[in-house]
DOFI-96986 format. One record per residue (C-alpha): residue in one letter; z negated, x, y negated. Coordinates in pm, whole numbers, plus 50000, padded with zeros to 5 digits. Layout:
REM residues N
<r r="A" Z="Z" X="X" Y="Y"/>
...
***
This chain:
REM residues 456
<r r="M" Z="50872" X="50299" Y="47877"/>
<r r="L" Z="50630" X="50207" Y="48078"/>
<r r="S" Z="50503" X="49959" Y="47782"/>
<r r="R" Z="50824" X="49810" Y="47744"/>
<r r="R" Z="50810" X="49708" Y="48111"/>
<r r="I" Z="50391" X="49592" Y="48069"/>
<r r="Q" Z="50567" X="49360" Y="47775"/>
<r r="L" Z="50843" X="49236" Y="47942"/>
<r r="A" Z="50618" X="49185" Y="48245"/>
<r r="D" Z="50332" X="49006" Y="48021"/>
<r r="D" Z="50604" X="48768" Y="47867"/>
<r r="V" Z="50715" X="48631" Y="48144"/>
<r r="L" Z="50402" X="48525" Y="48239"/>
<r r="R" Z="50292" X="48407" Y="47919"/>
<r r="R" Z="50688" X="48192" Y="47926"/>
<r r="L" Z="50575" X="48052" Y="48320"/>
<r r="A" Z="50240" X="47943" Y="48159"/>
<r r="A" Z="50436" X="47756" Y="47840"/>
<r r="A" Z="50651" X="47624" Y="48069"/>
<r r="L" Z="50420" X="47468" Y="48318"/>
<r r="R" Z="50186" X="47348" Y="47980"/>
<r r="A" Z="50486" X="47155" Y="47869"/>
<r r="T" Z="50567" X="46962" Y="48124"/>
<r r="Q" Z="50162" X="46880" Y="48197"/>
<r r="F" Z="50215" X="46665" Y="47844"/>
<r r="Y" Z="50609" X="46630" Y="47819"/>
<r r="T" Z="50834" X="46369" Y="48088"/>
<r r="P" Z="51129" X="46660" Y="48283"/>
<r r="Q" Z="51394" X="46516" Y="47993"/>
<r r="H" Z="51197" X="46609" Y="47694"/>
<r r="P" Z="51356" X="46899" Y="47457"/>
<r r="L" Z="51034" X="47092" Y="47442"/>
<r r="V" Z="51000" X="47137" Y="47838"/>
<r r="T" Z="51368" X="47241" Y="47880"/>
<r r="R" Z="51359" X="47483" Y="47564"/>
<r r="S" Z="51049" X="47603" Y="47720"/>
<r r="V" Z="51187" X="47667" Y="48079"/>
<r r="T" Z="51527" X="47830" Y="47932"/>
<r r="A" Z="51254" X="48050" Y="47758"/>
<r r="F" Z="51101" X="48101" Y="48117"/>
<r r="A" Z="51464" X="48191" Y="48227"/>
<r r="D" Z="51555" X="48443" Y="47954"/>
<r r="A" Z="51220" X="48664" Y="47969"/>
<r r="L" Z="51258" X="48646" Y="48383"/>
<r r="R" Z="51624" X="48846" Y="48346"/>
<r r="L" Z="51502" X="49075" Y="48117"/>
<r r="V" Z="51279" X="49187" Y="48377"/>
<r r="F" Z="51527" X="49286" Y="48670"/>
<r r="G" Z="51686" X="49564" Y="48488"/>
<r r="Q" Z="51895" X="49717" Y="48825"/>
<r r="Q" Z="51695" X="49554" Y="49098"/>
<r r="Q" Z="51837" X="49226" Y="49320"/>
<r r="S" Z="51521" X="49067" Y="49278"/>
<r r="I" Z="51123" X="49045" Y="49164"/>
<r r="A" Z="50806" X="48940" Y="49236"/>
<r r="L" Z="50520" X="48763" Y="49047"/>
<r r="G" Z="50248" X="48790" Y="49259"/>
<r r="V" Z="49865" X="48721" Y="49240"/>
<r r="V" Z="49648" X="48980" Y="49367"/>
<r r="G" Z="49254" X="48994" Y="49352"/>
<r r="G" Z="49278" X="48739" Y="49092"/>
<r r="E" Z="49532" X="48931" Y="48895"/>
<r r="F" Z="49913" X="48968" Y="48841"/>
<r r="V" Z="50149" X="49171" Y="48954"/>
<r r="V" Z="50538" X="49114" Y="48805"/>
<r r="G" Z="50722" X="49353" Y="49020"/>
<r r="D" Z="50457" X="49623" Y="49035"/>
<r r="V" Z="50397" X="49639" Y="48673"/>
<r r="P" Z="49985" X="49524" Y="48696"/>
<r r="L" Z="49833" X="49296" Y="48461"/>
<r r="I" Z="49474" X="49233" Y="48304"/>
<r r="R" Z="49419" X="48869" Y="48221"/>
<r r="S" Z="49440" X="48948" Y="47825"/>
<r r="S" Z="49417" X="48570" Y="47761"/>
<r r="A" Z="49329" X="48184" Y="47728"/>
<r r="M" Z="49687" X="48142" Y="47863"/>
<r r="L" Z="49745" X="48386" Y="48133"/>
<r r="S" Z="49392" X="48268" Y="48256"/>
<r r="E" Z="49496" X="47905" Y="48271"/>
<r r="L" Z="49806" X="48038" Y="48466"/>
<r r="L" Z="49636" X="48245" Y="48693"/>
<r r="A" Z="49381" X="47866" Y="48764"/>
<r r="R" Z="49698" X="47666" Y="48776"/>
<r r="L" Z="49880" X="47914" Y="49075"/>
<r r="Q" Z="49529" X="47914" Y="49283"/>
<r r="R" Z="49488" X="47552" Y="49263"/>
<r r="A" Z="49876" X="47494" Y="49389"/>
<r r="G" Z="49798" X="47734" Y="49666"/>
<r r="V" Z="50026" X="48011" Y="49515"/>
<r r="E" Z="50015" X="48403" Y="49541"/>
<r r="R" Z="50355" X="48503" Y="49526"/>
<r r="I" Z="50685" X="48418" Y="49373"/>
<r r="T" Z="50978" X="48619" Y="49473"/>
<r r="V" Z="51311" X="48515" Y="49263"/>
<r r="D" Z="51682" X="48679" Y="49339"/>
<r r="R" Z="51834" X="48781" Y="49045"/>
<r r="A" Z="52124" X="48559" Y="49098"/>
<r r="V" Z="51893" X="48287" Y="49081"/>
<r r="T" Z="52011" X="47969" Y="48900"/>
<r r="N" Z="51894" X="47811" Y="48563"/>
<r r="D" Z="51845" X="47493" Y="48745"/>
<r r="E" Z="51637" X="47680" Y="49058"/>
<r r="I" Z="51400" X="47835" Y="48774"/>
<r r="A" Z="51384" X="47443" Y="48654"/>
<r r="A" Z="51294" X="47305" Y="48996"/>
<r r="L" Z="51059" X="47593" Y="49080"/>
<r r="V" Z="50888" X="47489" Y="48702"/>
<r r="H" Z="50851" X="47104" Y="48804"/>
<r r="G" Z="50774" X="47188" Y="49140"/>
<r r="L" Z="50467" X="47421" Y="49056"/>
<r r="A" Z="50350" X="47153" Y="48861"/>
<r r="A" Z="50347" X="46930" Y="49107"/>
<r r="L" Z="50177" X="47113" Y="49299"/>
<r r="D" Z="49906" X="47207" Y="49062"/>
<r r="A" Z="49844" X="46842" Y="49005"/>
<r r="S" Z="49819" X="46691" Y="49361"/>
<r r="G" Z="49719" X="46995" Y="49583"/>
<r r="A" Z="49750" X="47344" Y="49777"/>
<r r="I" Z="50146" X="47480" Y="49895"/>
<r r="G" Z="50200" X="47368" Y="50256"/>
<r r="N" Z="49947" X="47055" Y="50223"/>
<r r="E" Z="50175" X="46747" Y="50436"/>
<r r="D" Z="50075" X="46511" Y="50153"/>
<r r="G" Z="50168" X="46683" Y="49858"/>
<r r="P" Z="50518" X="46718" Y="49716"/>
<r r="P" Z="50721" X="46939" Y="49879"/>
<r r="L" Z="50899" X="47210" Y="49639"/>
<r r="P" Z="51284" X="47143" Y="49609"/>
<r r="P" Z="51522" X="47362" Y="49781"/>
<r r="M" Z="51514" X="47674" Y="49593"/>
<r r="P" Z="51825" X="47951" Y="49735"/>
<r r="H" Z="51721" X="48209" Y="49558"/>
<r r="I" Z="51343" X="48196" Y="49521"/>
<r r="E" Z="51089" X="48202" Y="49750"/>
<r r="V" Z="50700" X="48092" Y="49658"/>
<r r="G" Z="50440" X="48155" Y="49912"/>
<r r="R" Z="50091" X="48298" Y="49993"/>
<r r="I" Z="49996" X="48687" Y="50010"/>
<r r="R" Z="49845" X="48798" Y="50336"/>
<r r="V" Z="49700" X="49114" Y="50505"/>
<r r="E" Z="49994" X="49134" Y="50770"/>
<r r="R" Z="49870" X="49111" Y="51082"/>
<r r="Q" Z="50042" X="49352" Y="51396"/>
<r r="V" Z="50362" X="49263" Y="51500"/>
<r r="D" Z="50469" X="49530" Y="51719"/>
<r r="A" Z="50813" X="49567" Y="51887"/>
<r r="G" Z="50721" X="49599" Y="52274"/>
<r r="P" Z="50583" X="49903" Y="52436"/>
<r r="I" Z="50623" X="50278" Y="52249"/>
<r r="D" Z="50775" X="50560" Y="52344"/>
<r r="P" Z="50568" X="50807" Y="52201"/>
<r r="A" Z="50829" X="51092" Y="52239"/>
<r r="A" Z="51089" X="50888" Y="51977"/>
<r r="V" Z="50820" X="50759" Y="51739"/>
<r r="R" Z="50656" X="51142" Y="51748"/>
<r r="Q" Z="51006" X="51320" Y="51680"/>
<r r="L" Z="51084" X="51050" Y="51404"/>
<r r="Y" Z="50747" X="51157" Y="51245"/>
<r r="N" Z="50820" X="51555" Y="51340"/>
<r r="D" Z="51156" X="51500" Y="51181"/>
<r r="S" Z="51043" X="51364" Y="50840"/>
<r r="T" Z="50754" X="51624" Y="50836"/>
<r r="K" Z="51050" X="51873" Y="50853"/>
<r r="L" Z="51260" X="51689" Y="50559"/>
<r r="A" Z="50977" X="51646" Y="50344"/>
<r r="G" Z="50896" X="52070" Y="50388"/>
<r r="E" Z="51268" X="52117" Y="50295"/>
<r r="L" Z="51225" X="51867" Y="50026"/>
<r r="W" Z="50993" X="52074" Y="49894"/>
<r r="E" Z="51173" X="52470" Y="49908"/>
<r r="M" Z="51473" X="52258" Y="49765"/>
<r r="T" Z="51257" X="52189" Y="49467"/>
<r r="L" Z="51097" X="52518" Y="49436"/>
<r r="A" Z="51461" X="52699" Y="49464"/>
<r r="E" Z="51644" X="52453" Y="49230"/>
<r r="G" Z="51363" X="52277" Y="49050"/>
<r r="R" Z="51440" X="51896" Y="49197"/>
<r r="P" Z="51435" X="51775" Y="49538"/>
<r r="D" Z="51740" X="51591" Y="49644"/>
<r r="P" Z="51632" X="51191" Y="49566"/>
<r r="K" Z="51915" X="51101" Y="49852"/>
<r r="Q" Z="51719" X="51299" Y="50125"/>
<r r="A" Z="51431" X="51202" Y="49960"/>
<r r="R" Z="51518" X="50773" Y="50059"/>
<r r="T" Z="51667" X="50902" Y="50411"/>
<r r="V" Z="51271" X="51027" Y="50482"/>
<r r="V" Z="51146" X="50680" Y="50348"/>
<r r="D" Z="51414" X="50421" Y="50473"/>
<r r="S" Z="51320" X="50555" Y="50832"/>
<r r="L" Z="50969" X="50581" Y="50806"/>
<r r="A" Z="50999" X="50206" Y="50676"/>
<r r="Q" Z="51183" X="50079" Y="50937"/>
<r r="A" Z="50982" X="50241" Y="51191"/>
<r r="A" Z="50687" X="50068" Y="51029"/>
<r r="A" Z="50840" X="49741" Y="51040"/>
<r r="Q" Z="50929" X="49796" Y="51415"/>
<r r="N" Z="50580" X="49968" Y="51528"/>
<r r="R" Z="50326" X="49999" Y="51237"/>
<r r="S" Z="49995" X="50061" Y="51509"/>
<r r="A" Z="50215" X="50374" Y="51636"/>
<r r="L" Z="50360" X="50582" Y="51279"/>
<r r="L" Z="49970" X="50489" Y="51150"/>
<r r="A" Z="49821" X="50651" Y="51447"/>
<r r="L" Z="50031" X="50992" Y="51398"/>
<r r="T" Z="49905" X="50963" Y="51052"/>
<r r="A" Z="49548" X="51109" Y="51184"/>
<r r="L" Z="49722" X="51296" Y="51498"/>
<r r="K" Z="49905" X="51576" Y="51256"/>
<r r="D" Z="49951" X="51943" Y="51219"/>
<r r="Y" Z="49639" X="52122" Y="51018"/>
<r r="D" Z="49838" X="52433" Y="50990"/>
<r r="N" Z="50148" X="52191" Y="50764"/>
<r r="Y" Z="49907" X="52054" Y="50568"/>
<r r="T" Z="50132" X="52031" Y="50283"/>
<r r="F" Z="50438" X="51884" Y="50460"/>
<r r="T" Z="50233" X="51625" Y="50719"/>
<r r="H" Z="50028" X="51538" Y="50385"/>
<r r="M" Z="50368" X="51384" Y="50144"/>
<r r="V" Z="50445" X="51203" Y="50511"/>
<r r="N" Z="50094" X="51042" Y="50577"/>
<r r="V" Z="50030" X="50950" Y="50184"/>
<r r="S" Z="50421" X="50752" Y="50153"/>
<r r="I" Z="50352" X="50560" Y="50528"/>
<r r="L" Z="50024" X="50473" Y="50430"/>
<r r="T" Z="50045" X="50388" Y="50060"/>
<r r="M" Z="50365" X="50147" Y="50206"/>
<r r="A" Z="50143" X="49991" Y="50507"/>
<r r="Q" Z="49915" X="49843" Y="50201"/>
<r r="A" Z="50229" X="49781" Y="49974"/>
<r r="R" Z="50367" X="49577" Y="50269"/>
<r r="A" Z="50021" X="49365" Y="50311"/>
<r r="L" Z="50025" X="49277" Y="49986"/>
<r r="G" Z="50373" X="49137" Y="50043"/>
<r r="I" Z="50589" X="49378" Y="49923"/>
<r r="E" Z="50907" X="49447" Y="50054"/>
<r r="G" Z="51281" X="49566" Y="50000"/>
<r r="T" Z="51376" X="49788" Y="49769"/>
<r r="V" Z="51009" X="49793" Y="49518"/>
<r r="L" Z="50827" X="49844" Y="49875"/>
<r r="R" Z="51073" X="50159" Y="49918"/>
<r r="E" Z="51039" X="50265" Y="49607"/>
<r r="F" Z="50666" X="50302" Y="49636"/>
<r r="G" Z="50696" X="50489" Y="49900"/>
<r r="L" Z="50916" X="50746" Y="49751"/>
<r r="A" Z="50687" X="50756" Y="49485"/>
<r r="A" Z="50393" X="50820" Y="49708"/>
<r r="L" Z="50626" X="51096" Y="49936"/>
<r r="M" Z="50697" X="51309" Y="49603"/>
<r r="H" Z="50320" X="51205" Y="49425"/>
<r r="D" Z="50252" X="51603" Y="49418"/>
<r r="I" Z="50568" X="51775" Y="49430"/>
<r r="G" Z="50439" X="51979" Y="49086"/>
<r r="K" Z="50218" X="52163" Y="49319"/>
<r r="V" Z="50534" X="52365" Y="49368"/>
<r r="R" Z="50456" X="52536" Y="48999"/>
<r r="T" Z="50145" X="52622" Y="49108"/>
<r r="P" Z="50078" X="52976" Y="49265"/>
<r r="N" Z="50054" X="53037" Y="49645"/>
<r r="E" Z="49681" X="53210" Y="49587"/>
<r r="I" Z="49549" X="52911" Y="49388"/>
<r r="L" Z="49723" X="52642" Y="49617"/>
<r r="N" Z="49647" X="52819" Y="49921"/>
<r r="K" Z="49258" X="52978" Y="49896"/>
<r r="A" Z="49029" X="52941" Y="50156"/>
<r r="A" Z="48786" X="52972" Y="49909"/>
<r r="A" Z="48618" X="52712" Y="49689"/>
<r r="L" Z="48834" X="52702" Y="49362"/>
<r r="T" Z="48717" X="52875" Y="48995"/>
<r r="A" Z="48672" X="52634" Y="48685"/>
<r r="A" Z="49024" X="52848" Y="48557"/>
<r r="E" Z="49191" X="52777" Y="48889"/>
<r r="Y" Z="49125" X="52465" Y="48910"/>
<r r="D" Z="49252" X="52401" Y="48557"/>
<r r="V" Z="49571" X="52530" Y="48695"/>
<r r="I" Z="49631" X="52328" Y="48973"/>
<r r="K" Z="49538" X="51991" Y="48744"/>
<r r="R" Z="49888" X="52077" Y="48536"/>
<r r="H" Z="50081" X="51947" Y="48932"/>
<r r="V" Z="50062" X="51600" Y="48779"/>
<r r="V" Z="50277" X="51708" Y="48463"/>
<r r="D" Z="50442" X="51939" Y="48598"/>
<r r="G" Z="50559" X="51670" Y="48874"/>
<r r="A" Z="50619" X="51421" Y="48657"/>
<r r="E" Z="50864" X="51644" Y="48432"/>
<r r="I" Z="51062" X="51729" Y="48742"/>
<r r="L" Z="51111" X="51396" Y="48855"/>
<r r="R" Z="51183" X="51272" Y="48525"/>
<r r="S" Z="51498" X="51504" Y="48530"/>
<r r="T" Z="51605" X="51424" Y="48831"/>
<r r="P" Z="51879" X="51200" Y="48905"/>
<r r="D" Z="51832" X="50897" Y="49059"/>
<r r="I" Z="51498" X="50869" Y="49074"/>
<r r="P" Z="51317" X="50590" Y="49017"/>
<r r="I" Z="51113" X="50520" Y="48697"/>
<r r="I" Z="50819" X="50464" Y="48869"/>
<r r="V" Z="50811" X="50815" Y="49097"/>
<r r="P" Z="50723" X="51002" Y="48812"/>
<r r="V" Z="50468" X="50761" Y="48704"/>
<r r="V" Z="50320" X="50765" Y="49010"/>
<r r="A" Z="50338" X="51162" Y="49031"/>
<r r="F" Z="50179" X="51171" Y="48639"/>
<r r="E" Z="49917" X="50915" Y="48717"/>
<r r="H" Z="49774" X="50926" Y="49098"/>
<r r="H" Z="49452" X="51188" Y="48993"/>
<r r="L" Z="49343" X="50900" Y="48709"/>
<r r="R" Z="49139" X="50682" Y="48790"/>
<r r="L" Z="49025" X="50311" Y="48669"/>
<r r="D" Z="48701" X="50426" Y="48500"/>
<r r="G" Z="48847" X="50685" Y="48301"/>
<r r="T" Z="48752" X="51003" Y="48491"/>
<r r="G" Z="49009" X="51202" Y="48633"/>
<r r="Y" Z="49311" X="51402" Y="48493"/>
<r r="P" Z="49523" X="51433" Y="48329"/>
<r r="A" Z="49339" X="51300" Y="48005"/>
<r r="V" Z="49537" X="51033" Y="47843"/>
<r r="A" Z="49429" X="50701" Y="47641"/>
<r r="R" Z="49540" X="50411" Y="47895"/>
<r r="T" Z="49488" X="50039" Y="47952"/>
<r r="G" Z="49510" X="50014" Y="48326"/>
<r r="L" Z="49692" X="50183" Y="48590"/>
<r r="N" Z="50035" X="50111" Y="48783"/>
<r r="L" Z="49979" X="49902" Y="49160"/>
<r r="A" Z="50198" X="50232" Y="49256"/>
<r r="T" Z="49930" X="50452" Y="49131"/>
<r r="Q" Z="49653" X="50267" Y="49286"/>
<r r="L" Z="49748" X="50230" Y="49634"/>
<r r="C" Z="49890" X="50631" Y="49660"/>
<r r="G" Z="49564" X="50707" Y="49521"/>
<r r="I" Z="49390" X="50554" Y="49767"/>
<r r="A" Z="49605" X="50694" Y="50032"/>
<r r="D" Z="49567" X="51055" Y="49906"/>
<r r="V" Z="49220" X="51010" Y="49878"/>
<r r="Y" Z="49189" X="50897" Y="50239"/>
<r r="D" Z="49472" X="51146" Y="50384"/>
<r r="A" Z="49317" X="51440" Y="50232"/>
<r r="M" Z="48936" X="51364" Y="50326"/>
<r r="R" Z="49011" X="51333" Y="50691"/>
<r r="S" Z="49216" X="51612" Y="50721"/>
<r r="N" Z="49077" X="51959" Y="50821"/>
<r r="R" Z="49211" X="52277" Y="50569"/>
<r r="R" Z="49109" X="52632" Y="50514"/>
<r r="Y" Z="48825" X="52506" Y="50219"/>
<r r="Q" Z="48746" X="52182" Y="50416"/>
<r r="R" Z="48628" X="52029" Y="50701"/>
<r r="A" Z="48782" X="51661" Y="50824"/>
<r r="L" Z="48504" X="51399" Y="50789"/>
<r r="P" Z="48556" X="51095" Y="51005"/>
<r r="T" Z="48711" X="50774" Y="50907"/>
<r r="E" Z="48419" X="50594" Y="50901"/>
<r r="R" Z="48238" X="50799" Y="50674"/>
<r r="V" Z="48592" X="50842" Y="50401"/>
<r r="L" Z="48618" X="50493" Y="50417"/>
<r r="E" Z="48206" X="50446" Y="50320"/>
<r r="V" Z="48347" X="50699" Y="50001"/>
<r r="L" Z="48631" X="50459" Y="49873"/>
<r r="H" Z="48387" X="50206" Y="49887"/>
<r r="S" Z="48067" X="50381" Y="49753"/>
<r r="N" Z="48223" X="50376" Y="49349"/>
<r r="D" Z="48202" X="50006" Y="49294"/>
<r r="G" Z="48513" X="49998" Y="49120"/>
<r r="R" Z="48435" X="50236" Y="48903"/>
<r r="Q" Z="48676" X="50504" Y="49048"/>
<r r="F" Z="48907" X="50227" Y="49297"/>
<r r="D" Z="49007" X="49880" Y="49316"/>
<r r="Q" Z="48759" X="49755" Y="49581"/>
<r r="R" Z="48973" X="49484" Y="49654"/>
<r r="L" Z="49305" X="49680" Y="49711"/>
<r r="V" Z="48996" X="49919" Y="49905"/>
<r r="R" Z="48905" X="49609" Y="50107"/>
<r r="R" Z="49244" X="49517" Y="50213"/>
<r r="F" Z="49293" X="49932" Y="50310"/>
<r r="V" Z="48976" X="49912" Y="50592"/>
<r r="Q" Z="49145" X="49565" Y="50714"/>
<r r="I" Z="49518" X="49780" Y="50729"/>
<r r="L" Z="49351" X="50072" Y="50906"/>
<r r="G" Z="48996" X="49978" Y="50997"/>
<r r="V" Z="48693" X="50196" Y="51031"/>
<r r="Y" Z="48835" X="50317" Y="51367"/>
<r r="P" Z="49242" X="50327" Y="51330"/>
<r r="V" Z="49452" X="50248" Y="51624"/>
<r r="G" Z="49471" X="50587" Y="51814"/>
<r r="N" Z="49150" X="50723" Y="51719"/>
<r r="V" Z="48988" X="50818" Y="52038"/>
<r r="V" Z="48613" X="50678" Y="52037"/>
<r r="R" Z="48313" X="50660" Y="52279"/>
<r r="L" Z="48132" X="50271" Y="52270"/>
<r r="D" Z="47796" X="50202" Y="52297"/>
<r r="T" Z="47726" X="50185" Y="52701"/>
<r r="G" Z="47868" X="50551" Y="52741"/>
<r r="E" Z="48293" X="50509" Y="52806"/>
<r r="T" Z="48540" X="50652" Y="52615"/>
<r r="A" Z="48843" X="50477" Y="52484"/>
<r r="V" Z="49139" X="50442" Y="52243"/>
<r r="V" Z="49172" X="50203" Y="52008"/>
<r r="V" Z="49493" X="49989" Y="52065"/>
<r r="R" Z="49424" X="49669" Y="51774"/>
<r r="V" Z="49266" X="49634" Y="51472"/>
<r r="N" Z="49048" X="49342" Y="51404"/>
<r r="P" Z="49055" X="49250" Y="51005"/>
<r r="A" Z="48735" X="49048" Y="51000"/>
<r r="D" Z="48524" X="49315" Y="51148"/>
<r r="P" Z="48729" X="49624" Y="51119"/>
<r r="H" Z="48389" X="49807" Y="51285"/>
<r r="R" Z="48458" X="49683" Y="51585"/>
<r r="P" Z="48831" X="49724" Y="51687"/>
<r r="H" Z="49008" X="49585" Y="52037"/>
<r r="V" Z="48991" X="49881" Y="52264"/>
<r r="R" Z="49142" X="49989" Y="52584"/>
<r r="I" Z="48891" X="50177" Y="52798"/>
<r r="L" Z="49020" X="50475" Y="52996"/>
<r r="L" Z="48670" X="50706" Y="53080"/>
<r r="D" Z="48388" X="50571" Y="53253"/>
<r r="R" Z="48049" X="50685" Y="53123"/>
<r r="D" Z="48099" X="50993" Y="53288"/>
<r r="G" Z="48375" X="51106" Y="53167"/>
<r r="R" Z="48608" X="51050" Y="53450"/>
<r r="A" Z="48919" X="50866" Y="53445"/>
<r r="M" Z="48891" X="50508" Y="53513"/>
<r r="P" Z="49126" X="50389" Y="53853"/>
<r r="K" Z="49270" X="50062" Y="53593"/>
<r r="P" Z="49189" X="50153" Y="53198"/>
<r r="Y" Z="49126" X="49754" Y="53110"/>
<r r="D" Z="49094" X="49665" Y="52756"/>
<r r="V" Z="48800" X="49531" Y="52576"/>
<r r="S" Z="48755" X="49345" Y="52254"/>
<r r="L" Z="48440" X="49491" Y="52115"/>
<r r="W" Z="48424" X="49155" Y="51854"/>
<r r="D" Z="48401" X="48909" Y="52128"/>
<r r="T" Z="48138" X="49103" Y="52334"/>
<r r="A" Z="47711" X="49012" Y="52251"/>
<r r="P" Z="47488" X="49347" Y="52229"/>
<r r="D" Z="47310" X="49367" Y="52553"/>
<r r="S" Z="47535" X="49159" Y="52759"/>
<r r="G" Z="47614" X="49454" Y="52981"/>
<r r="W" Z="47954" X="49459" Y="52813"/>
<r r="P" Z="48053" X="49728" Y="52507"/>
<r r="S" Z="47976" X="49537" Y="52193"/>
<r r="S" Z="48048" X="49836" Y="51915"/>
<r r="V" Z="48175" X="50208" Y="51861"/>
<r r="A" Z="47898" X="50492" Y="51888"/>
<r r="A" Z="48107" X="50789" Y="51730"/>
<r r="P" Z="48397" X="50876" Y="51728"/>
<r r="V" Z="48598" X="51131" Y="51914"/>
<r r="D" Z="48751" X="51435" Y="51841"/>
<r r="P" Z="49152" X="51398" Y="52040"/>
<r r="A" Z="49168" X="51752" Y="52101"/>
<r r="S" Z="48884" X="51716" Y="52386"/>
<r r="V" Z="49055" X="51459" Y="52635"/>
<r r="E" Z="49298" X="51489" Y="52867"/>
<r r="F" Z="49513" X="51178" Y="52759"/>
<r r="E" Z="49755" X="51105" Y="52468"/>
<r r="P" Z="49630" X="50891" Y="52278"/>
<r r="L" Z="49971" X="50726" Y="52130"/>
<r r="A" Z="50085" X="50707" Y="52519"/>
<r r="M" Z="49792" X="50474" Y="52537"/>
<r r="L" Z="49888" X="50227" Y="52284"/>
***
C-alpha cells in the first residue's frame, strides 16, 4: 500500500516537471503543453484518495507529497527542485475541488515565476487567481499565543488527554483494538489547544506525572509531533493524522508482559527481543481497527527505524515516512528527558545534543534543527539559573539562537522573590554588561515555590 502511494506521489512530481519543461519550449496553446498539464492534473487526482487537499512541499531540499517523503532519484526531479527554489516556492496546497483551468494556471504561473524571480517579488509576475490552490513558503512557525494563559484550564486539558490515553490503552488491552473516535477526540483537543496557545501545551510536556509515564508519553509524543508538523506547514486533516499516529505509536506494548514493560533493572537480551515485538504488534492492532488512517499503523511499525538502517524491525526499505521521522524524534526526546524506574531524566540540552550528534545517520539533521528551533535548548516553561545568578522561567524561544531564550526573572541572586518580576531577552544583552546574557543551568521546577506555567 505504501509503495503504491510512493509511486503515485513520484508520478505527480514527474508530471509537474514535464509540464513546466513543456511551457519552457512551447506556447501555452501548444498541444504538447495541453497534454502535459492534463497528465499532471490526472496524476494529482489519483493522489487525493479520501483527502480533501494535498500538499506538495520542499523540506530540506527534498520533496514531500502529502505525508510521503520522496528522495530526488532523477535529473528531472532535481530540475523541478531547482525551478521551485528559483521561484521561491516551498509549498503548493491543492484542494480536491480544483479545476483543470486552475491547474493550467498554476503551471503557467510557476513557469513565469521561475523565469522572472521569487514569489512575492513586486517586480515579478503575480500568480493568477486560483481559489483551490495556495502557493507559498514553509516557515518555522512563530509564537502566536492567544492572550493570557489560564494554567488550570491548560493543565486540565492535559490531564484529561492523559486520562483518555489511559482509557484507549485499557480498551486495547481488553478488546484487542482502540476506539478510533476517542483517539481522534484526544488529538482534536490537543491540536486546537496548540493553535490557541502552543507555549503552554509544550510547557506541560515537561511538567508531567512521572508515575504515569506510559500515558503521558503517548500525549507528549502526539503534541511534539504535531508541533513539528505545523512548523513544516502541515495543517488540517494531515496534521491530525500525524498526531493520531504519534498518540498510538506504542500501542503494541499492550501485548508486552508487564514484568518486562515495568522492569526496574536493565533488560536482558531476551527481554529486549520481546519488547521489540511491540512495533509489529502495534501495526497489526491498528491495521485491524476500522476508520484508522493508513499512516497510523505505518508509524507504529516504523518509529524505531533509523535513516542509517539501524533500529528495528529488520526490514529492507528506501527512506522513512515523514510522519515516522517526526514521531521518532519526539519519541526519543520525550523518553530521554523522563524519569523512569530504570533511567534518570537527562536535561534538555543533553537530549538535544544526542539528537544532533548522529550527523544524520539516525535522524535527518534538518528536521532536528527545526525541532530545536521550535522548542529551544531551554523550552518554554523551563526554570533556569542565569549567568548573573537570578532564577527565571523561559517565556519565549529565540529560533535564531535557541541557547538564549526570552526569560522572566522571578528570584534574585539570593533566591528571594523579586518585588516586580521583569523580562530579559538574553540574545539582546552582551556578556559583562551586568545584565543576564545566557543560561548557566536548568533548575528542577520542584525546587521552586512558584508555578512555572502561571508565569507565562
